[in-house]
N, C-alpha and C positions, 0 to 999 in steps of 0.2 A: 317698660312700655307695654301697652296692650297688644301691639302687633306681634310681640315675641311669642305669645301663646298660639299664634297662628302660623308659625314657621313651618311646622309639619304639613299644614294644609297648603301653603304656598309651594312647598317642595313637590307636593303631589300635583298641583296645577302645572308646575314647570315640567315635571315628568310626563304629564298628560299632553302638554303642548308639543313635546318632542316625539310622541308616539301616536297621536290622534290622526291616523291616515283615513282615507276613504271619503272625505267630504262630509256634508251634513248627514248623509245616509249612514255613515259609519260612526260619526261622532256620538250620537245619542246612545247607541249600543255600548260604546266604550265608556261613556259617562256612567251608564247604569252599572257596568262592571266595576269601575274604579271608585266612583264617589258614593255609590249606594252599597254594593255588595262587599267590596273590600274594606273600605274605611268608614262607611256609615256616616258620611258628612251630611247627607240628606236622606230622607226616606223616599221610597218609590213614588208615593203619592205626591210629595213635594216636587220631585223631579218632573213628574208628568204635568203638574200644575205649571211649573216654570216654563216648560216646553210649550204647553198649550197657550199660555199667556203671550209668549214671544211670537207665536204665529200671528197674533193680532197686530203686530207692529211691523213697520218697514225695517229693513236692515238684516244683518246676518243672524239667523235664529240661534245657531249653536253658540255664537259669541255672546249673545244676550243671555242665553241660558246659564252659561258658566259664570257670567257676571253676577247673575242673581244668586248663584250658589255662594259666591263670595259675599254678597250683600246679606244673605241669610246668616252667614257665619260671623260677620263682624262689621256690618254697616257699610256706609258709603265709601270710606277710605279703603277698606279691604276689598270692596268691589272694584274700585279703580285699579288697585295693585294687581288684583286677579286678572282684570282685563289686559293690562299692560304685559304681564307675564305670558298670557295666552297668545297674544297677537305677535309678540316680539320675534320668536324664532322664525315663524313663517314669513314675516315681513322682511327680516334680514336676508333670508334665503332668496326670496323673490326679488328684492332690491339688488342683490349680488348677481342674480341671473340677468338683470337688465344690462349690467356691465359686461357679463360674459357674452351675451348675444351681440353687444356692440363690437366686441373684439373678434368673436367667432360666429358670424351671422348664419353660417350654413349648418350649424350643429343641431341635430335633433336629439334632445337629451332624454326624453321620457318614453320613447316608442317601445323599447324592449324591456329594460330593467324593471319598470313599474307596471307592466301590462296586466299583472294579476292582482293589483291592488283594488281595482273596481269590483271584480268578483268577490274579493275579500270583504269589501264594503257591503255587498249584498248579503253575505253571511252574517255580518254584524246587524244589518237591518232586519233580517229574519229573526235573529235572537231577541232583539229589542221589541219587535212587533208581537211575538208570542207572549213575552212578559207583560206587555202593556194590555194586550187583549184580555188576559185573565183578570187584570186589574180594572179595566174600564168598560168592557162590554159584558154587562151582566143582567140586562132586562130587554124587553121587547123593543122599546123605543130606541135604545142605543144600538141594537142589532140592525134596525132599519136604517138609522143614520150611518152606521158603519158601511153597510152595503152601498147606499147611495153615494157616499163619499168616495168609495173605491171606483165606482163606475164613472162619476163625473170628473174626478181627478185624472183618471187614466185618459179619458177622452180629451180633456182640456189641459193636459199636463204642462204645456208650455205657455199657458195663458196666465199671467200673473194675478189677475183678479180672482181666480177660482179659489185660492186659499182663504183670503179674508171673507169672501162671499159665503163659502160653506160653513166657516166658523160662526159667522153672524147668524145664518139661518138655523144651524143646529142649536146654538145657544138660545135662540128665540123659541125654538120648538120645545125645549125641555124646561124653560124657565117658568112656564105657566102651570105646570103640573105640580100639585101639592100632595100627591099620593105617596111619594117616597121621602120627600124632605119637607117637613112642616115649617110653618113660619117661626122665626126666631124672635127673641125679645127685641124691642126697639133699641137702637144704638144711638148714643149721643153724637151729634155732628162733630167731625174732627177737622181742625184747621189744616188746610192744604198748603204746602210750601210750593210756591210757583216759580222758584228761582230757575230750575232746570229748563222748564218749558219756555220761559221768557228768554233765557240764554240761547236756546235752540232757535227761536224765531229771530232774535236779534242777529245772531251769526249768519243765518240764512239770508236776511235782508242786506247786511253789510257786505257779505261775500258777493251777492248779485250786483250791488251798486258799484263796488270796487272793480269787479270784473268788467262790467260794461263801460265804466269810466276809463279804465286802462286800455280797453280796445279802441274806444272812440278818440281818446287823446294820444294814442300810440305811445304809451309808456314803454321804455326800453325793457323793463322786467315784467311786461304784462302777461307773459306765458304763465308765470307763477300764480298770479291772481286768477287767471282763467282756469288753471288746473285745480286750484282749491275750490272754486265755485262748482266746477263740474262734478268733482267727487263728493263734495258735501251734498250736492243735489241728488246724486245717485244714492248715497247712504240714507237720505231722507225719504226717498220715494220708491225704492226697490222693494217690492213684495215678492217672495218666492225664492230668495237666495241668489247664489252665484249664477245659476242658469238664466236668470232674468238680467243680471248685471251685464253679461256678455253682449247681448243684442243692443243694450243701451250704449255701451262703449263703441261697438261697431258703427252705430248711427252717428255718435258724436265725433269720433276720431278717424273714421274711414269714409263714410258716405257724405257727411256735410262738407268736409274740405274739398271733395271732388266737385261739389255743386257750386262752390264759391271760390274762385281763384284769386280773390283780393287778399292782400296782406300775406303773401306766401311765406315770408321770412319768419313771421311771428305766430302764425296760426298753429294750432296743435293738430298735427297729422301723424298717424301711425301706420306703418306697413301692416297689412292684414296678416301676413305670415308671422310677423313678430308677435302680434296680439294673440293669434291662435296658439303659437308656441308657448307663450306665457300662460295662457288659459289651460293648455294641456298639462304643463308642468305643475301648476298649482294643485292639480288633482292627484299628483304623485308624491306630494310632500305632506308632512303633518301640519295641522293647524287650519285656520279658517280659509275658505275659498276667496273671501273678500280681500285677502292679502295680495291678490293679483293686482290690486291698485298700487302697491309698492313697485311692482314691475312696470306697470303701465306709466306711472308717474316718471320713473327713470327713463324709459324709452322716449317719452314725450319731450324730455329736456336734454337728450343725449347730444344734440347738435350744438349745444351752447357750452360744452366742456364738462369735465368730470365733476367739478364743484356744483354746477347747476343740475347735473344729473342726480347727484346725491340729494340735493334739495328737492328735486322732483319725487324721489323715492319717499322722502320724509313727508312732503305735502300729501301725496297719495295715501299714505298710511294714516296720518292724522285725520284728514278730511273724510275718508270713507267710514271710519269707525266712530268718530265723534258724535254725529247726530243720533245714531242708534243707542249709544251709551246714555246720552242726555234723555232720550225718550224713555228708555226702559227704567232708569233710575227715578224719573218723575212719575210715570204711570203705575209702576208696581206698588208703591205705597198707597196710591189711590185705589188700585185693584184690591189690595189687602183689606182696605176699609169697606169697599163696596161688596165684596164677596161674603161679608157677614150677614148681608140680607139674604133671605131664603131664595128669592127669585134669581138673584145673581149666582148664588151657590148652586142652585139647580141647573143653571145654564152651563156650569162646568161639566155636567154629565154629557151634554151634547157636544161641547167643544172637545172633550177628551176622546169621544167616539170618532169625531172627524179626524183628529190627529192620527189615531190608529189606522183609520181608513186610508188617509193620505200616505202613510208609511207603506201599507200594503200595495197601493197603486204605484208608488215610487219603485218598490221592489219588482213589480210586474213590468213596469216600463224599462227598468234597467236590464231585466232578463231579455226583454224583446230586443233592446239595442245591442246587447252583447252576445246573443245566441242566435245565429242564423243556421237553422237545422239543415238548410239546403247545401251549405258548404261545410259539412262535418269534417273536422281535422283534429290533430293532436292538441292544438291550442284550445279548442273548444272543450275537449274532454278534460284537460287540465283545469280549465276555468270551472267546470262543473264540480270537479274534485275539490277545488279551493273553497267553493261556496259551502259544500256539505261538510268538509273538514273544519272550516272556521266555525260553523254553527255547533258542531259536536264538541269542539274544544271549549267554546265559550259556555255551553250549557251543561256539560258533564265533567269539566275539569277546572282546576284553579290556575291554569296556565295564564300568565300575564299577557295581555294583548300585544305588547311589543315583540314578543317571540313569534306570534302569528304573522306580524308584519314582516319581520326578518325572513321568515320561512317563505312568504310569498315573493319577496324580492329575490331570494335565492332561486326560486323556481323560474322567475323571469330571466335571471342570469344564465341558468342552465339551458332553458328551452327557448 
């Protein structure tokens, strides 16, 4: 079988899924370390391109990026298997957490043991940023775009439209210049396979119709239909990653139920403390932040018994990741075709410059959130030590990232 020759790659993906701590800020640096530097499954240029392209789409960027690595290695089938292996460990952990919270609602699981993983993620982010800066920022226009991206992203960091807006403007700014990249030969039109995009639209429409019908006709199992529609909609519309997903869930499951007291038994309502606990914990485990949907789905269905709670975990997982997978596997072949035109290829210069600028702004924002110089204490000093040590180990040694993660967890346990 053709898949047998990809066994080592899939083992690497599984190993990565168990060790990719730090959220999107840490994921890219770890991808660079494992898939580029250690195993050479993709080049730096390809990884930058995949990451840049995924910023144009809604959904979890790091999940889409690793899906594209699988697509590049072995086509659609390997991409799907890669996606499943990547999301499974985190989704299982978060689904199990929903049961744990149900049994022990007063437990705060992530406050101490994992408190130094976010400083570690900043170290990974600095490592990846420096690598990409050398690769992507190499002329006057990319430097200008880089600086503008840092400033605007930092100011509007929690505004979801800022990422696609900057990418669009930067791509437009560099696409008209023919000084660096000249016109290429004319390419014969390529037939586009529309299956994925039609499937995406059809599922979106059917999910919405079934959810509304189930609500109006008061189906006994309407929570499941409503839950699938909610998370499929989130996965289809969320730009900016998990930080944007949280306020959407707060609005859907906390604010709206308090505004409408009709249908108390079957409406999806979640306790704010439970939701914030899940969101905090997902930052402390390896894998995609969007796996918080597995937890939220379970919590949403917990009052209907363990069987329905398990179903809620499954629905949340499938519904949140399905739309982004369909979109990335449809649009990437189109992108591969379009980028052969010089204007589109030139746009990549600006897009890559924005991505590096966004990474710098994310690092500055995280430093601002995590470091309050007015309340200097031992924890703050250790966090600074973790950031510097993480960068040094990544940049100057061949130490595997999991050992860095274990070291940071050990520090949290001691201090």
